[in-house]
N, C-alpha and C positions, 0 to 999 in steps of 0.2 A: 504494500500500500504506500502510495506516495502523496496522497491528498487526505486531509482531515475529513472531507465530506464523504469519503469512502467508508468511514467508520459509522456513519449515521444509520444506514439501512440495517446492519446487524443489531445495533443498539435499539433502534426503534422496534424491530421485530421481537427482541428479547422482552422489552417492556410491554408491548401489546399482548404477548402471550400471557402476561400476568394481569391483564385487564385494564391497563393504562391507556389513556388517550395521549398521544405523543406529538409534539411539535418542535421543529428545529428553529434555532436562532430567535428565541423569545427574549426581548430585552438584551441584556448583556450575556445571557446564558446560551450555551451551544444547544442544549437539549432540555426540554421541560416536559414532564409527564404528570398527568392527574388521574386519580381514580376515586370518584365519589368525594367523600369528605376526608379521605386519607391525606396525610402531609404530602406536599408536592415533592416530586423527585427532580433533582437537577443533575445533569451530567456534563462534564467538561471534556472535550475531545482534543487529543494531541497525538502526533505521530511518534513521540518519544517522551520519556520522563524528563522533566526539567523543573528548576526552582520556580519559574514563572507559572507552570501548570499548578503546582501546589499553592502558590499565592492566589491564583484565580479561584481554586476550589475552596480555600479557606474563606475568601471573600463571600462566596455563595452561601456559606454557613449562616450568614445574616438573614438569608431568605428562607432556608429550610435546614433541618437536621439531616435530611436524606440527600447528601451530595456525593456523587461518584466522579472519579476520573476514569477515562477510557483511553487505552493505547493499544496498538498492535502488540500481540504477544511476542516478546523477544525470543530470539533463537540462539543456540550455542551455549557452551558451558558458562562463559562469562556473563552472558545475558541472563541466564537462569539465576545467577547470583544477584544480578542487578534487580531482577524481578522480586526475589526474596527480600532484599533490603528495602525496596520501595513499598512492598506489601506491609512490612513492619512499620514503615513511616506512615502509611495510610491509616493503619490501625491506631497508631499513637495519636494522630491528628483527628481521629473520629471520622475519617473519610472512607467511602467505599471504593473498590477497584474492580474494573471490568477490563478484560483483555479480549481482543478480537483476533481470531486465527485467519490464516490466508484463505481458508475455504469459506469464510464469512460467518462462522459460528462465534458467538459471543459467550465468554465464560465469566461468571462472577467469582472473583478471587476472595473478596470479603465485602461485607455489608457495613454501612456506617454504624457507629455506636461507640459508647464509652470504652476506653481501653485501660485495663489495669494489669500490667505485666507481672507475672510471678517472679519474685526474686529468687535467684539461685544461690543457695547457701554455699554450694561447692565452689562456684565461681568467685563469690565474695571472699571465701577463705583463701583461695589461690591468689587473689589480688592482694590481700593483706599480708600473706606470707611473702610475696615478692617485694612488697613495700618494706617489710621489716628486714628482709635479707639484703636489700640494696643499701650500701653504705654511702652516706653523703647524698648529693643530688647531681650526679654526673651527666644527666641528659637534659637538654633544653626541651620543654614541652612543645609538641608539634613537630619534632624532628622526624625524619623518615626512619623506617625500620633499619635500614642499612647503617651500621655504625652505632646502634643503640647499645648501651652498657647495661647488661642484666645482672641480677644477683649471682647467677651461675657463672657469668664471665668474671665477675669480681672474685668469686671463690677460686676460679682457675688461676687468676692472676696472683692471688695470695700464695697458692701452692707453687706456682712458677717462680715467684720472687724468692721463696724460701729455698727452692732447689738451685737457684742461681748462685747461692752462697754455700749450700750444703748438699750438693749433688754428688753421688746418689744418696737417697735416704729412704727409710722404711715409711710406708704409708701412715702408720700409726704415729710416727714421730712428726711427720708433716702435719697431721691433723692436730696434734697437741700443740705444736708451735704456732700454727696459723689460726686455730679456732674453727677450721673447716671440718666439721664432724665426718662428712662423707668424702674426705680427701682421697682415700684409697680407691674407692669406686670411681670418683671423678677422673683420676689419673689413668685408671684402667680403661675407662670408656674413651678417653683421649679424644674428645669431640673436636677440639681445635688442632690436634696434631702437635701439641706442645710438650708431650711427655714420651719417654722411652722406658719400656720395662727392662730392668737389668736382671732381676730374678723375681721369685715369688714374693709379692708385696713390696718390692723395692723398685724405685723409679728414679730416672734422671731427667734433666731438662734437655729437650731436643733443640736443634738449631732454630726450628720454627718457633719454639717457645721463647728463645732469646729475642727473636724479632717481635713476637707478640708483646713482650714486656716493654720494648721501646715504643711500639706503636700505640699501646693503650696506657702508657704511663700517665697521660693527662687525666685519666678517668678517676683517679683517686690517689691518695698519698701512700705510695708503696713503702715509705719509711716506717709505716706502722706495722709492717710484717716482722 
């Protein structure tokens, strides 16, 4: 679909099957539907999700609580993710969402209504654990994921910094000296390639680890190790 008016027939047919009388371009609204004394339904049509589309739909909430946005159904893996994210946004804003397929079928993804998301205790615990694990404030809020300093990376840096002066060393000695309780497992997993296994439970700093210490030195005060 390359024109917004191509979305109108499927939307009109969908609403008419539910007993509504439907008219296009009524006032500032793209689609308006009435059914007896029921609240009026308003639909805003666009070829893609955009901030302006959500602005228009929110403005229509001053007219009715039953406001939908309608777009062609996205295709592809990335598009499915986009649909999921925008569906969550519609629910958060109290808007409905209708998608139109290439064959002309219209699908209601969600209806307008109040939204009260359930809090995830597991996700909250994970967030607070990472907050407590992260030493200092090494990341600027809003930075891209590339180059982000995590609590795990800081733990790896602590182990690497200790090995820089005490290599090789037993995992339990590294854990005791650095305060990284899972030092042995961290060095065994060797996620960043910073460690070399010398023998059972004994590790040394790899050349990559030396580079890592120099590259990430800004992220925290390594003199604390």
